[in-house]
Each structure stands twice: as structure tokens, then as C-alpha cells.
C-alpha positions as a printed NumPy array, in Angstrom:
array([[ 41.466, -56.004,  -3.582],
       [ 42.848, -53.923,  -5.624],
       [ 41.636, -51.133,  -8.596],
       [ 42.784, -53.561, -11.097],
       [ 40.598, -56.478,  -9.731],
       [ 37.558, -54.572, -10.264],
       [ 38.44 , -53.52 , -13.92 ],
       [ 37.418, -57.165, -15.316],
       [ 34.241, -57.452, -13.584],
       [ 33.1  , -54.007, -14.421],
       [ 34.074, -54.907, -18.252],
       [ 31.662, -57.484, -17.881],
       [ 29.112, -55.779, -16.615],
       [ 29.22 , -52.949, -19.131],
       [ 29.374, -55.725, -22.306],
       [ 26.037, -57.612, -20.56 ],
       [ 24.488, -54.485, -20.676],
       [ 25.048, -53.687, -23.8  ],
       [ 23.941, -57.011, -25.084],
       [ 20.775, -56.868, -23.198],
       [ 20.027, -53.031, -24.983],
       [ 20.255, -54.735, -27.785],
       [ 17.928, -57.755, -27.073],
       [ 15.196, -55.218, -25.558],
       [ 15.299, -53.202, -28.66 ],
       [ 16.35 , -49.714, -26.696],
       [ 19.988, -49.828, -29.531],
       [ 17.694, -50.546, -32.555],
       [ 14.889, -47.906, -31.34 ],
       [ 17.248, -45.266, -31.037],
       [ 19.302, -46.31 , -34.983],
       [ 20.389, -44.329, -36.966],
       [ 22.307, -42.275, -34.978],
       [ 25.099, -41.416, -37.511],
       [ 25.577, -41.457, -41.375],
       [ 24.566, -45.138, -43.318],
       [ 27.159, -46.432, -45.844],
       [ 25.07 , -48.041, -48.831],
       [ 27.418, -50.377, -50.633],
       [ 26.803, -50.974, -54.466],
       [ 28.4  , -53.795, -56.213],
       [ 29.07 , -52.44 , -59.399],
       [ 30.422, -49.148, -60.759],
       [ 29.052, -45.535, -60.899],
       [ 26.527, -44.884, -63.621],
       [ 25.326, -48.305, -64.154],
       [ 21.707, -49.515, -63.204],
       [ 22.279, -50.695, -59.863],
       [ 23.772, -47.352, -59.184],
       [ 21.121, -45.562, -60.284],
       [ 18.361, -47.256, -58.829],
       [ 19.87 , -46.44 , -55.501],
       [ 20.259, -43.271, -56.097],
       [ 16.927, -42.415, -57.173],
       [ 15.467, -42.887, -53.58 ],
       [ 18.681, -42.112, -51.883],
       [ 17.512, -38.124, -50.743],
       [ 13.578, -39.365, -49.538],
       [ 15.888, -42.01 , -47.432],
       [ 17.763, -40.125, -45.576],
       [ 14.288, -37.589, -45.328],
       [ 12.532, -40.758, -43.949],
       [ 15.662, -41.805, -41.564],
       [ 17.093, -38.715, -40.31 ],
       [ 20.72 , -39.728, -41.632],
       [ 22.277, -39.367, -44.758],
       [ 23.282, -41.947, -46.477],
       [ 26.361, -42.53 , -48.105],
       [ 26.823, -44.927, -51.408],
       [ 29.92 , -46.51 , -51.928],
       [ 30.748, -48.029, -55.363],
       [ 32.777, -51.412, -55.005],
       [ 32.902, -52.93 , -58.407],
       [ 34.167, -56.509, -59.185],
       [ 34.015, -59.955, -59.928],
       [ 30.12 , -59.936, -60.853],
       [ 29.462, -57.966, -57.789],
       [ 30.446, -60.274, -55.636],
       [ 33.137, -58.298, -54.249],
       [ 31.181, -55.585, -52.772],
       [ 28.35 , -58.035, -51.776],
       [ 31.332, -59.572, -49.772],
       [ 31.921, -56.456, -47.984],
       [ 28.36 , -56.446, -47.091],
       [ 28.057, -59.914, -45.439],
       [ 31.563, -59.268, -43.642],
       [ 30.454, -56.055, -42.24 ],
       [ 29.804, -55.296, -38.488],
       [ 25.954, -55.767, -38.092],
       [ 25.386, -53.191, -36.379],
       [ 22.981, -51.603, -38.88 ],
       [ 25.277, -49.261, -40.657],
       [ 26.497, -51.047, -43.239],
       [ 24.198, -52.196, -45.878],
       [ 24.276, -53.353, -49.514],
       [ 22.174, -53.189, -52.558],
       [ 21.368, -56.972, -53.582],
       [ 20.676, -58.06 , -57.331],
       [ 19.348, -61.391, -59.104],
       [ 22.967, -61.5  , -60.397],
       [ 25.329, -60.86 , -56.93 ],
       [ 22.385, -62.978, -54.657],
       [ 20.797, -65.631, -57.112],
       [ 22.609, -66.083, -59.777],
       [ 26.622, -65.878, -58.336],
       [ 26.608, -69.251, -56.686],
       [ 25.757, -70.685, -59.636],
       [ 28.386, -69.175, -62.23 ],
       [ 31.117, -68.788, -60.043],
       [ 33.571, -71.856, -58.833],
       [ 33.915, -69.922, -55.45 ],
       [ 31.675, -66.804, -54.126],
       [ 32.68 , -65.224, -50.903],
       [ 29.464, -65.548, -49.331],
       [ 26.233, -67.59 , -49.085],
       [ 23.291, -65.474, -50.359],
       [ 21.121, -67.658, -47.988],
       [ 22.788, -67.345, -44.402],
       [ 25.122, -64.16 , -44.783],
       [ 22.36 , -61.476, -45.138],
       [ 19.269, -60.366, -43.274],
       [ 17.071, -59.006, -46.633],
       [ 15.264, -55.969, -45.933],
       [ 12.987, -55.817, -49.115],
       [ 13.033, -54.748, -52.656],
       [ 13.526, -51.862, -54.341],
       [ 11.693, -52.711, -57.628],
       [ 12.302, -54.899, -61.125],
       [ 13.499, -54.246, -64.542],
       [ 12.971, -56.253, -67.648],
       [ 16.556, -56.661, -69.871],
       [ 16.891, -54.76 , -72.741],
       [ 19.177, -56.725, -75.984],
       [ 20.876, -53.525, -77.268],
       [ 23.688, -53.83 , -80.491],
       [ 25.77 , -51.741, -82.454],
       [ 23.985, -49.98 , -85.31 ],
       [ 26.648, -51.3  , -87.768],
       [ 25.025, -54.708, -87.691],
       [ 21.822, -53.098, -89.13 ],
       [ 19.585, -55.066, -87.362],
       [ 15.909, -53.514, -86.055],
       [ 14.37 , -56.915, -84.794],
       [ 15.335, -60.731, -83.779],
       [ 14.922, -62.466, -87.302],
       [ 17.336, -59.654, -88.934],
       [ 19.89 , -59.763, -86.08 ],
       [ 19.88 , -63.779, -86.001],
       [ 20.278, -63.981, -89.9  ],
       [ 23.291, -61.1  , -89.949],
       [ 25.026, -63.072, -86.95 ],
       [ 24.915, -66.521, -88.96 ],
       [ 26.446, -64.857, -91.952],
       [ 29.662, -63.967, -89.98 ],
       [ 29.216, -66.572, -86.778],
       [ 32.313, -65.619, -85.303],
       [ 33.058, -62.048, -86.517],
       [ 30.845, -60.668, -83.234],
       [ 31.066, -60.696, -79.373],
       [ 28.666, -60.168, -76.718],
       [ 29.479, -58.303, -73.577],
       [ 28.419, -57.921, -69.938],
       [ 28.512, -56.375, -67.088],
       [ 30.864, -58.724, -65.51 ],
       [ 31.225, -62.406, -65.502],
       [ 28.614, -64.751, -63.5  ],
       [ 25.819, -62.   , -64.193],
       [ 22.627, -62.456, -65.557],
       [ 23.725, -60.178, -68.256],
       [ 26.108, -62.872, -69.039],
       [ 23.694, -65.875, -68.824],
       [ 21.047, -63.728, -70.905],
       [ 23.953, -63.384, -73.615],
       [ 24.5  , -67.142, -73.648],
       [ 20.871, -68.08 , -73.603],
       [ 20.478, -65.865, -76.669],
       [ 23.579, -67.545, -78.36 ],
       [ 22.297, -70.943, -78.209],
       [ 18.926, -69.771, -79.813],
       [ 20.789, -67.794, -82.689],
       [ 23.041, -71.09 , -83.09 ],
       [ 26.281, -68.999, -83.147],
       [ 29.618, -69.318, -81.13 ],
       [ 29.683, -65.233, -80.028],
       [ 32.406, -64.758, -77.897],
       [ 31.656, -63.468, -74.226],
       [ 33.471, -60.678, -73.183],
       [ 33.162, -59.296, -69.43 ],
       [ 33.068, -55.902, -68.078],
       [ 33.42 , -54.596, -64.314],
       [ 30.142, -53.19 , -64.492],
       [ 27.924, -51.476, -66.64 ],
       [ 29.329, -48.188, -67.433],
       [ 32.745, -50.045, -68.96 ],
       [ 30.585, -52.17 , -71.074],
       [ 28.338, -49.136, -72.456],
       [ 31.396, -48.087, -73.92 ],
       [ 33.103, -50.61 , -75.554],
       [ 29.562, -51.417, -76.989],
       [ 28.797, -47.778, -78.321],
       [ 32.35 , -47.904, -79.465],
       [ 31.902, -51.041, -81.158],
       [ 34.924, -53.403, -79.455],
       [ 31.484, -55.828, -78.498],
       [ 28.288, -55.805, -80.517],
       [ 25.354, -57.325, -78.288],
       [ 24.742, -56.416, -74.926],
       [ 21.659, -57.4  , -72.099],
       [ 21.434, -55.146, -69.556],
       [ 18.54 , -53.131, -68.349],
       [ 16.951, -50.092, -69.786],
       [ 17.802, -47.525, -66.939],
       [ 21.222, -47.65 , -68.34 ],
       [ 20.949, -48.009, -71.602],
       [ 17.843, -45.572, -72.717],
       [ 20.41 , -42.531, -72.929],
       [ 22.216, -44.65 , -75.679],
       [ 19.524, -46.016, -77.556],
       [ 17.375, -42.444, -77.419],
       [ 20.525, -40.914, -79.204],
       [ 20.974, -43.729, -81.682],
       [ 24.533, -44.684, -80.367],
       [ 22.483, -48.132, -79.739],
       [ 19.896, -49.873, -80.949],
       [ 17.271, -51.974, -79.098],
       [ 16.367, -55.067, -80.626],
       [ 14.023, -56.341, -78.172],
       [ 13.029, -56.803, -74.361],
       [ 12.113, -59.501, -72.11 ],
       [  9.332, -57.591, -71.154],
       [  7.209, -54.287, -71.672],
       [  8.652, -51.182, -69.763],
       [  7.246, -47.459, -69.44 ],
       [ 11.185, -46.413, -70.18 ],
       [ 11.209, -47.73 , -74.01 ],
       [  7.616, -48.127, -74.779],
       [  8.68 , -49.349, -78.399],
       [ 10.274, -51.911, -78.115],
       [  8.863, -55.295, -78.878],
       [  9.249, -58.466, -76.622],
       [ 11.231, -61.544, -77.111],
       [  7.649, -62.837, -77.314],
       [  6.066, -60.809, -79.656],
       [  8.367, -61.337, -82.154],
       [  8.229, -65.376, -81.967],
       [ 11.079, -65.797, -79.369],
       [  9.767, -68.115, -76.206],
       [ 11.421, -68.327, -72.709],
       [ 12.775, -65.049, -72.654],
       [ 10.836, -63.37 , -69.865],
       [ 13.241, -62.929, -66.982],
       [ 13.318, -59.689, -65.007],
       [ 16.411, -58.448, -62.641],
       [ 15.644, -57.609, -59.244],
       [ 16.809, -55.012, -56.832],
       [ 16.809, -54.607, -53.195],
       [ 18.459, -54.097, -49.883],
       [ 20.627, -56.478, -47.675],
       [ 22.038, -55.884, -44.341],
       [ 24.835, -58.645, -42.412],
       [ 23.536, -61.673, -41.092],
       [ 22.703, -60.79 , -37.619],
       [ 21.679, -56.816, -37.809],
       [ 18.573, -57.06 , -35.39 ],
       [ 15.679, -57.369, -36.519],
       [ 14.241, -54.056, -34.931],
       [ 16.98 , -52.202, -37.385],
       [ 15.678, -54.321, -40.546],
       [ 12.033, -53.578, -39.578],
       [ 12.768, -50.129, -39.339],
       [ 14.627, -49.501, -42.627],
       [ 11.612, -51.949, -44.335],
       [  9.208, -49.414, -43.194],
       [ 10.952, -46.6  , -44.389],
       [ 11.856, -48.279, -48.056],
       [  8.428, -48.841, -48.598],
       [  6.906, -45.79 , -47.426],
       [  9.335, -44.197, -50.031],
       [  8.163, -46.41 , -52.589],
       [  4.778, -46.336, -51.792],
       [  4.994, -42.443, -52.787],
       [  3.337, -41.878, -56.331],
       [  5.694, -39.644, -57.569],
       [  8.587, -42.169, -56.744],
       [  6.625, -44.893, -58.485],
       [  6.091, -42.528, -61.359],
       [ 10.256, -41.629, -61.297],
       [ 11.12 , -45.025, -61.099],
       [  8.72 , -45.914, -63.81 ],
       [ 10.695, -43.605, -66.2  ],
       [ 13.832, -45.059, -65.532],
       [ 12.246, -48.598, -66.605],
       [ 11.798, -49.773, -62.886],
       [  8.515, -51.15 , -61.366],
       [  8.465, -50.108, -57.856],
       [  7.962, -53.039, -55.664],
       [  7.289, -52.662, -52.003],
       [  7.91 , -55.807, -49.834],
       [  8.619, -57.854, -46.491],
       [ 12.157, -58.973, -45.682],
       [  9.98 , -62.284, -45.859],
       [  9.097, -61.766, -49.607],
       [ 12.513, -60.855, -50.384],
       [ 14.233, -64.273, -49.017],
       [ 11.668, -66.403, -50.265],
       [ 12.393, -65.044, -53.886],
       [ 16.218, -65.509, -53.484],
       [ 15.803, -68.718, -52.141],
       [ 13.902, -69.347, -55.357],
       [ 15.81 , -67.822, -58.226],
       [ 19.347, -69.549, -57.074],
       [ 17.088, -72.542, -58.02 ],
       [ 15.985, -71.056, -61.356],
       [ 18.992, -69.737, -62.444],
       [ 20.84 , -72.861, -61.382],
       [ 19.29 , -74.812, -64.285],
       [ 19.921, -71.801, -66.71 ],
       [ 23.635, -71.675, -65.859],
       [ 23.947, -75.703, -65.898],
       [ 22.315, -75.792, -69.615],
       [ 24.617, -73.232, -70.969],
       [ 27.162, -73.939, -69.392],
       [ 28.243, -71.29 , -67.411],
       [ 31.329, -71.051, -64.974],
       [ 33.653, -68.683, -64.248],
       [ 37.113, -69.522, -62.309]])
């Protein structure tokens, strides 16, 4: 028998051994042995980017490997999220999943290049954040009542921006447009940073986003915070919508970690343990709170259940406001 005749059987043996090592947990136990990549589906400088960077160094310490943050923005976060879904399920590529990318997207985009319920292994939450309604100072609107009155005087003069078409930022703006009863024009951006720039510059006048990204502009007086969906430590002086007589504006945004489908459960569980250990640290929780984020350690099962629940919740809102993106 020739040497070549042994080659194919040997390759099959090696493949079988490799698969067996994954099945028995030998491979996951040694993980990670090289740097990890976290895909952030929004630009650097936005709220999603800042959240993962807040825990990056401590996660690196827990896992014993560098964590590389790769910002891949566009299409309301679906481009970066699709990259995660299509990555090799070897535990070395993951992404930051948000309410927008994994609960809202399927209701507002006509075509989403992934299925949030089938294409990911969910690790757990990082935290949750309220939404803040910020406006350009030229509106001279310190509260909801004044803002709505101003908008109604010149109903076609104003527009609202969002951090991306099909995001919660857009849906909140669409919902507010209904409440205010004015035909605000929606202007979508490729992430928070460019949206903030145009809001500060007055190209758009209204924006819903998390307090983490907006706070520097609010504190500097470049923007005015009119209301929040819930109280938060970062901007404690902002009254909620409920406190100003506007009901059903209490939605929050969650951030979590997701691997591609098929990533070994042992890897998912190991990352979950490291993540929850970091989030349970009082100093980390305090740091996140100072950024407007409530640390939220959770199990993979809890995050998956939240994704399923929120797909239904935001789907109803998207339908009611007629939000659809081609």
C-alpha cells in the first residue's frame, strides 16, 4: 500500500480526534490561548463602544488574553452583528449585542442577515441604560410641555436624528413624534458619534440616546436634556417622562455579549463566569453607574429569554408607528 493511501485515513483520524476533544471539553478548557476579538456594531465613541471599553481591561485580566475591540458600524448595527453570526464558532470572535441589534432589527428591517433567535449563543448582559431625550439649545425647551408647544408652532421646521435606521433610538423618536403630533423628519446616522455632531451643530434638533454618550454635551451646555425614560445616576437631575405627565415612555436599552451559534457551551459558560465576576465588583458597578449604566450580571438563559421577549415587545411598537427600513 502506498504512502498516499494512508494519508486520507490519517486525516480522518486527526479530524475525529479534534472533534472528540471539543465534545469532551478538552479544547474549551484550554481556551483562550490567543487574543479575543469583540465586534462592536457601532462607531467608536458611542454608548455601545464605551460600555465594552469600560470593562475591557478587567475582562482581559480574568481571561488571561488581550481583548481587541473592532468597530464595524452601519445599517443600524446589523452589519457588525452579521459578522459575528458568520464568524467561526471557536470562541475567539464575539460581539456586543443590544436591544437595537438583536430585538428591534427584525421588526424594522425588511431583510436582516441573521436570526437573533437562531444564529447566536448568548453569554449574558453587561448592563441596562435608560434613554434620554436631548435637544439643541435653540429650541429653548427645558421640559416636555414647552418642547411640544415649540414644535407645534412650526411643525415642519424640525427633524429628529437617530444613531441608525431601525434602532431603538429611531423608534423612540417615532413614538415621540406621535405623542407630540408633529411631522418630524427622521434623519438616520451611522452611529452615535456622527449623530451627536449634527445635533450639536443644529442640523437636527432632537435625538433619543443613552446618557453615557450624551452626558458630556449636556453638561457642557451644548445640548439640553428634556426627559429620561428612567432615573439614572449619571444625569440625576433629569425628570422622567412619567414625572412630566407622559405615560408609557419607560423603555430601557440592554447591552450584552453574544458568540456565533455553535460556540462550545463550555466557552460560553467560562466567558459568562468572567463577565459576571467583573460586573459584581463594586468598583466596576460604580464606574458603570457613573456612565449611566446599571450593571446586570445574568445567565445565558436569562439573556436569551430577554431577546425573545423584546422581539415581540418592540415589534408591536414598530408596527404601531409604521417603522420600516429597506
